N, C-alpha and C positions, 0 to 999 in steps of 0.2 A: 115455188111453192115445193116443199118436204114432205112428201107422203109418211104420213106414221099411222100407226097400226099396233091393235095389241099383242104378244106374243104367243106364238103356235109351241105347242110340241115339239116338232118337228124345226124350228127353229136352232134348238140348243146347240149340233153340233158350226153354223154359222154366226150363232152369236159368242159361241167360246173363241170361235177364231178373232173375231173383231176384241173379243177383250184378250186375249193374249197379243195381240199386234199394238193395242193399244199402248198395255201394261209393260211391253219391250220399249214401246218408242217414248214413254214418259217416265217409268220408276225407274231412273237409270240407279239410284241407290238401294235397289233390289237384285240380290243376289240369284243366280240360277237354283239354287235350292230355297229360296225365301218365295220364289215367283213358284215351283213346282209345288210347296206347300200351298198357297192360296190356288192355283191352277183346281189341283183335288178337290177342295171347298167350294170354286165358281163352277169345273161342269158338272159337278158330281153332286150336290145340293142345291145350292144356288138357283142357280139357270134351271133346273128341271121343276123347281115350286114354284120360283117368283110370277109374278102377272107384272110384264113389262111392257112401257108402249118401246116400239121398234119403230126406227126410220128405216125407212127402204129404196133402196135404187128403183130405176126404171122398169127393171125385171122381179119385183118386188123380194131383192135378196138384201137383208140385214145388211145397215153398213153404221149402225149405232142403236143406243137401246139403254134406259131411261126405267129403274126400278123405285117406289117409293112404298115407305111405311107411314100411313099418315099424310104429316104434310114434313115430314123429312125425306130427301133424296138419298136413298143409299148407294146408287151406284149409278155411272153416267159415264159410258165409254164411247168412243167413235174410233171407228177403223181411220189409223194414220192417213191414208190415200185421202180421207174425207175431210180432214183437218181445214180448215179455215173457210167451208163451205156454208156455213150458218144452220147443221145439224143441231150439234148441241145445244145454240142456242135457240134452236126450234122445238126441241125436247122440252129445254126449262120453258117455253110459254107455255107449250102445253100440259105440263103440268101445273103451274100458276092458275091457270083456265078453274083449279079446285078452290083458288081461295089465295090471296096476296101474298101470307105468309108461307115462307119455304123455310129447311134448314137443313144443312150438309157437312157433312167432315170431312175435310180433305187431308192426303197427308202432307205434314209441313213441307216436306221435301220436294214436294210434287208442285214447281215454280209456274209450270203450264195449267194448271189445275187452279191454281190460288188467282194467278193474273187471270183467268177466262169469268171465275165467279166473282174478282172483283169488277171486273166489267159490267159485269151486270148487276152491280150493286149489293153485293152478298157485302157482311160487315165480318169481323172477327168478334168473338162473343165469350171463346174460351180456349182454353189448350188443353190435352192429355197427353201426360209422355207416353203411353200406350196405345196401341192399337187395337180396335174390338177383340184381334185374340191374344191378346195380351204380351204383343212381342215392340222390340223396342224400332217403333216407328210412329213420332206423336203424329197426333190427327190437330188439327186446326177446327175449333168449331164454327159456323158460318151462318148469319140468317142474314133471311132477306124480308121485310116488312113493308108496309106502303110507304112509308115515309122515308124507306134508305132503297124503294125499286129502282134498279135501272131500267133498260128496256132491251128485254130479252125479245122483241121478236124484230128488234133493228129497224123497225118503222122511226 
């Protein structure tokens, strides 16, 4: 069982470290300049303001997090040292406690994220040529509903 709790203001530095490590591990299509652009937004605006679900290790250190707006997953990042241990799956399972329908946007170039969501039963329902910041990183719009739902709990 992976402990998941709500984020706290003092989590921001650790959550940012998780984000940065995960982005460097999975977003090889971004330049260092691109990462810097997004890093400023994530560290200074998003993380301090967002109510996040935080997966923690045995010492209560964040190892992954998920943020939502309504039934849309806005962000899901797991420390690369913890990839493959069910952290992302557990966070999505927790998100599903609010209802069976979920949506998420993933970078088209992020094959790891696309495969992860596909394994959970998400299906592509649309595409945008630009990301939410208007930059040329296409997004795939994915949806999970009761009919297409995989097994996020792994049971």
